[in-house]
C-alpha positions in Angstrom: 111.7 145.0 107.0 112.4 142.1 109.3 116.0 141.6 110.3 118.3 139.2 108.5 119.2 136.2 110.6 121.4 137.6 113.4 125.0 136.4 113.9 124.1 135.7 117.5 121.3 133.3 116.7 123.2 131.7 113.9 126.2 131.1 116.2 123.9 129.9 119.0 122.3 127.2 116.7 125.6 126.1 115.1 128.2 126.5 117.8 126.6 126.4 121.3 127.0 123.0 123.1 124.2 120.7 122.2 123.0 120.0 125.7 122.5 123.6 126.8 121.2 124.5 123.3 118.5 121.8 123.2 117.4 122.7 126.7 117.4 126.4 125.8 115.1 125.7 123.0 113.0 123.0 124.8 112.5 124.4 128.3 110.5 127.5 127.2 108.4 125.2 124.9 107.9 122.8 127.8 106.8 125.6 130.1 104.3 126.9 127.6 102.9 123.4 127.1 102.7 122.9 130.9 100.9 126.2 131.4 98.4 125.1 128.7 98.0 121.8 130.5 97.5 123.4 133.9 94.8 125.6 132.4 93.1 122.4 131.0 93.3 120.9 134.5 91.9 124.0 136.1 89.1 124.0 133.4 88.3 120.4 134.2 88.3 121.0 138.0 85.9 124.0 137.9 83.6 122.2 135.5 83.7 119.0 137.6 82.0 120.9 140.4 78.9 121.2 138.2 78.6 117.4 137.8 79.7 114.3 136.1 77.9 115.2 132.9 79.7 118.5 132.7 83.0 116.8 133.2 82.2 114.4 130.4 81.3 117.4 128.1 84.8 118.8 128.7 86.3 115.5 127.5 84.1 115.6 124.4 85.1 119.1 123.5 88.8 118.5 124.0 88.5 116.5 120.7 87.0 119.7 119.2 90.0 121.8 120.3 92.4 119.2 118.9 90.4 119.2 115.6 90.9 123.0 115.4 94.7 122.5 115.9 94.8 119.9 113.1 95.1 122.6 110.5 97.5 124.6 112.7 99.7 121.5 113.0 99.7 120.9 109.2 100.7 124.5 108.5 102.8 125.2 111.6 104.7 121.9 111.7 105.6 122.0 108.0 106.4 125.7 108.0 108.6 125.4 111.1 110.8 122.6 109.7 111.1 124.3 106.3 111.8 127.8 107.7 114.5 126.4 110.0 116.2 124.8 107.1 115.9 127.9 104.9 117.3 130.1 107.6 120.1 127.6 108.3 120.9 127.8 104.6 120.8 131.7 104.6 117.6 131.9 102.4 115.7 134.6 104.3 113.5 135.9 101.4 112.2 132.3 100.9 111.6 132.0 104.6 109.5 135.2 104.5 107.4 133.9 101.6 106.7 130.5 103.3 105.8 132.2 106.6 103.5 134.8 105.2 101.6 132.4 102.9 101.3 129.9 105.8 99.8 132.4 108.3 97.3 134.0 105.9 96.2 130.6 104.6 95.7 129.3 108.1 93.5 132.2 109.2 91.3 131.9 106.1 90.8 128.1 106.7 90.0 128.8 110.4 87.2 131.2 109.5 85.7 128.6 107.1 86.0 125.9 109.7 84.2 128.0 112.4 81.3 128.9 110.1 80.7 125.3 108.8 80.9 123.7 112.3 78.6 126.3 113.9 75.9 125.5 111.3 76.1 121.8 112.3 76.8 122.1 116.0 74.6 119.4 117.4 75.6 116.7 114.9 79.2 117.7 115.4 79.3 117.2 119.2 77.4 113.9 118.8 80.0 112.8 116.4 82.7 113.7 118.9 81.2 111.4 121.4 78.6 113.4 123.4 75.7 111.2 124.7 72.2 112.3 125.9 73.5 113.2 129.4 76.1 115.7 128.3 74.8 116.9 124.8 73.6 120.3 126.1 76.8 121.0 128.0 78.9 119.9 125.0 77.0 122.3 122.7 77.4 125.2 125.2 81.1 124.7 125.4 81.6 124.2 121.6 79.9 127.4 120.4 82.3 129.9 121.9 85.5 127.8 121.2 84.6 127.8 117.5 84.6 131.6 117.5 88.3 131.5 118.4 89.2 128.8 115.8 91.0 131.1 113.3 93.1 132.6 116.1 93.9 129.1 117.5 95.1 127.9 114.1 97.5 130.7 113.5 98.6 130.7 117.1 99.8 127.2 116.7 101.6 128.1 113.5 103.2 131.3 114.9 104.3 129.4 118.0 106.1 126.8 115.9 107.6 129.4 113.5 109.0 131.6 116.3 110.9 128.5 117.5 112.2 127.8 114.0 114.3 130.9 114.3 115.4 130.4 117.9 112.8 132.6 119.6 111.5 129.8 121.9 111.3 132.1 125.0 108.9 134.6 123.3 106.8 131.7 121.9 106.6 130.4 125.5 105.4 133.9 126.7 102.6 134.0 124.1 101.2 130.6 124.8 101.9 130.7 128.5 100.1 134.1 129.1 96.9 132.8 127.6 97.0 129.7 129.8 97.6 131.8 133.0 94.8 134.2 132.0 92.4 131.3 131.5 93.1 130.1 135.1 91.8 133.4 136.4 88.9 133.7 133.9 87.5 130.2 134.6 86.4 130.9 138.3 85.3 134.4 137.3 82.9 133.2 134.5 82.0 129.8 136.0 81.4 130.7 139.6 81.3 134.4 140.2 79.1 135.2 137.1 77.4 131.8 137.3 77.7 131.0 133.7 78.7 127.3 134.2 80.1 125.4 131.2 79.3 128.3 128.9 81.6 130.4 131.1 84.5 128.0 130.7 84.1 128.1 126.9 84.1 131.9 126.9 87.2 132.0 129.1 89.0 129.6 126.8 88.1 131.7 123.7 89.2 135.0 125.2 92.5 133.4 126.3 93.3 131.9 122.9 92.6 135.2 121.1 94.9 137.1 123.4 97.6 134.5 123.1 97.4 134.9 119.3 97.9 138.7 119.6 101.0 138.3 121.8 102.5 135.8 119.3 101.8 138.1 116.4 103.3 141.2 118.1 107.0 140.6 117.4 106.1 140.2 113.7 104.1 143.4 113.7 107.1 145.2 115.4 109.5 143.7 112.9 111.5 142.1 115.7 111.8 138.7 114.0 114.1 137.2 111.5 111.4 136.0 109.1 108.7 138.6 108.2 104.9 138.4 107.7 103.6 140.7 104.9 101.0 140.6 102.2 103.7 141.4 99.6 105.4 138.1 100.5 102.2 136.1 100.2 102.5 133.9 97.2 101.7 130.2 96.5 104.7 128.4 95.2 104.5 124.7 94.3 107.7 123.8 96.0 106.8 125.6 99.2 103.4 123.9 99.3 105.0 120.5 98.8 107.5 121.0 101.5 105.1 122.4 104.1 102.4 119.8 103.4 104.8 116.9 103.2 106.5 117.7 106.5 103.4 119.2 108.1 101.4 116.1 107.3 103.3 114.3 110.0 102.0 116.7 112.6 98.6 116.9 110.8 98.1 113.1 110.9 99.4 112.9 114.5 96.9 115.5 115.6 94.1 114.2 113.3 94.5 110.7 114.6 94.5 112.0 118.2 91.1 113.5 117.4 89.9 110.3 115.9 91.2 108.2 118.7 89.7 110.6 121.2 86.3 110.4 119.5 86.5 106.6 119.4 87.4 106.3 123.0 84.7 108.8 124.0 82.1 106.9 122.1 83.1 103.5 123.4 83.4 104.8 127.0 80.1 106.7 126.7 78.5 103.5 125.5 79.2 101.9 128.9 78.2 104.9 131.1 78.6 108.7 131.6 80.9 107.8 134.5 83.3 105.9 132.2 83.3 108.9 129.8 84.1 111.2 132.7 86.9 108.9 134.0 88.6 108.8 130.6 88.2 112.6 130.4 89.9 113.1 133.8 92.7 110.6 133.0 93.4 112.2 129.7 93.6 115.7 131.2 96.0 114.4 133.9 98.2 112.6 131.4 98.4 115.8 129.3 101.0 116.9 131.9 103.7 114.4 131.0 102.6 114.5 127.4 103.1 118.2 127.4 106.7 117.8 128.6 107.4 115.2 126.0 105.9 117.2 123.2 107.5 120.4 124.4 110.9 118.7 124.5 110.4 117.3 121.0 109.2 120.7 119.6 112.3 122.4 121.1 114.6 119.7 119.8 113.3 119.7 116.2 114.6 123.2 115.2 118.0 122.3 116.4 118.1 119.2 114.2 116.6 121.1 111.3 118.8 124.1 111.4 122.0 122.1 111.7 120.9 119.7 109.0 120.3 122.7 106.7 123.8 124.0 107.6 125.2 120.5 107.0 126.6 120.2 110.5 125.9 116.5 110.7 128.1 116.0 113.8 125.7 118.3 115.7 122.7 116.5 114.2 123.9 113.2 115.5 124.9 114.6 118.9 121.5 116.3 119.4 119.7 113.0 118.5 121.7 111.0 121.0 121.2 113.7 123.7 117.5 114.0 123.0 117.0 110.2 123.2 118.8 109.8 126.5 117.1 112.8 128.2 113.6 112.0 127.0 113.6 108.4 128.2 115.1 109.2 131.6 112.8 112.1 132.2 109.7 110.3 131.2 110.6 107.4 133.5 110.8 109.7 136.4 107.6 111.5 135.5 105.8 108.3 135.0 106.9 106.8 138.3 105.8 110.0 140.2 102.3 110.2 138.6 101.8 106.4 139.0 102.4 106.8 142.8 100.1 109.8 143.1 97.3 108.6 140.8 94.7 108.0 143.5 94.8 111.5 145.2 95.1 113.1 141.8 91.8 111.5 140.5 90.1 112.3 143.8 90.7 116.0 143.2 88.7 115.9 139.9 86.1 113.4 141.2 84.1 116.0 143.2 80.9 113.9 143.0 82.6 110.9 144.7 81.7 108.6 141.8 83.4 105.2 142.5 83.4 104.3 138.8 85.2 107.5 137.8 87.8 106.9 140.6 88.6 103.3 139.8 88.7 103.6 136.0 90.6 106.9 136.0 93.3 105.5 138.3 93.7 102.4 136.1 94.0 104.5 132.9 96.6 106.8 134.4 98.8 104.1 135.8 98.8 102.0 132.6 99.8 105.1 130.5 102.6 106.0 133.0 104.1 102.5 132.6 104.4 103.1 128.8 105.5 106.7 129.0 109.2 106.1 128.1 108.2 104.4 124.9 106.1 107.5 124.0 109.0 109.8 124.8 111.4 108.0 122.6 108.8 107.8 119.8 108.4 111.5 119.9 112.1 112.3 119.6 112.5 110.0 116.6 109.4 111.5 115.0 110.7 115.0 115.5 114.1 114.1 114.1 112.7 112.9 110.8 110.3 115.9 110.6 113.2 118.3 111.4 115.5 117.0 108.6 112.6 116.9 106.1 112.1 113.1 105.8 108.3 113.2 105.7 107.7 109.6 104.9 109.4 108.3 108.0 108.0 111.0 110.2 104.5 110.2 108.9 105.0 106.5 109.5 105.8 107.2 113.1 103.3 109.9 113.8 100.4 107.8 112.5 101.3 104.9 114.7 100.6 105.9 118.3 97.0 107.1 117.9 96.3 105.5 114.5 97.1 102.1 113.2 98.4 100.9 116.6 95.8 102.5 118.8 92.6 101.5 117.0 93.3 97.7 117.0 94.5 98.0 120.7 91.2 99.7 121.7 88.9 97.2 120.1 91.0 94.2 121.2 91.0 95.2 124.8 87.3 96.2 124.9 86.5 92.8 123.4 88.6 91.1 126.0 87.9 93.0 129.3 85.1 95.4 128.6 85.2 99.0 130.1 88.6 98.4 131.6 90.0 97.9 128.1 89.2 101.5 127.4 91.7 102.5 130.2 94.5 100.3 128.7 94.1 101.1 125.0 96.7 103.9 124.8 99.3 102.0 126.8 99.0 98.9 124.6 99.2 101.1 121.5 102.5 102.5 122.8 103.9 99.0 123.1 102.8 98.2 119.6 104.6 101.3 118.4 108.0 99.7 119.2 107.6 97.5 116.1 107.9 100.6 114.0 110.1 102.9 116.2 112.9 100.4 116.9 114.0 99.9 113.2 113.4 103.6 112.3 115.3 104.7 115.5 118.3 102.7 114.4 118.1 104.1 110.9 117.8 107.7 112.4 121.1 107.3 114.3 122.9 106.2 111.1 121.4 109.1 109.1 122.3 111.6 111.8 125.9 110.3 111.9 126.6 110.2 108.2 124.2 112.9 106.8 123.1 110.4 104.2 119.4 109.3 104.0 120.3 106.5 101.6 119.0 105.6 98.2 115.4 105.6 97.3 115.5 101.8 97.0 116.9 101.4 100.5 114.4 103.9 101.9 111.5 102.1 100.3 112.7 98.8 101.7 112.7 100.3 105.2 
């Protein structure tokens, strides 16, 4: 049997000072996200030595990896929020049921996804944005990543669920070890064994599977608060509604990031392979500050959810205020630093000295850096609503940045300035997001302070 929620963890979540607590939860998550980002950059660097077409293929397949995590985000994001509230309310048996059902369901869906996509591999990578120059590389990379799809899905869910009970450090170790391992396997398979893009894909698959095993280990050893077991596996309507409603915010956020990635790949690839490679490099570089922002939000969310479940609204309000201040300040500093270093950073990944890759990549990075504080604040408000179980508001925010704000921004800028518009689409979308985030951010502060979401009529009006 897994342990009941420990007095130490309960005391930590309900009594420790908000600043240190949020950082204790967020820092391991940020480190894990950064390690994953570093491995992506290493992946891009070694593949870039093969050529511009290979670099473009990595950008195409990043959309495939995000597609795989769409299911993980639906299950993991929803289960994390729900489990945190159940544990905060002392309902451990219910938490066991939600966790077990989520993990086994995710693994089954992952197997189905891998089989179907493998049968239609070429149409799949073409749909994701591969052009004739990089189609072969894209297929080589995709085939092995798909083998790891079931493990990637439940890794995402396990990572989120470990944080829901305060085990952020172990979650960091699981994700981080896979990222570090990949950094060593990339040069081994790509250069030493001469396997090229295929080697990068195999290295990624191996690393993801090992990460999954590490994240699963504390559940196997019964060292966690919530337990995974076949006996607890049971579909309950209320559980499914909670997990899907809250997980839908992460699901649509991830799904729309895939759709926006495919759109921008197809538009950039329509101009040239160099443009596609430039966007690929810029997006990989910007994953670094995005990882910090996402990691902070994922660390903050369980704090909000646990205290909301325990009806400690004073701490919910304090954590939201702290999260807002720190995220905006930190993102401003990160953005300024990367903005200043954009040229040498892009040169590192532009090993073929392609002038178009250099100029467009720098422009894309700098414009996104300028809008980074908006993205950071948006993330905190989104995680707040997801943490307290307000799916409709979380969904409204999560679908904005890379959905109903991004798509108009992309086509508007491409129509106005051509290929350079591809570079500025995400930054303009972040600005558009303020139309949604400002009113919902004000509402979030009121909810956090009073503990009252408001009547359905008022909520609908918002």
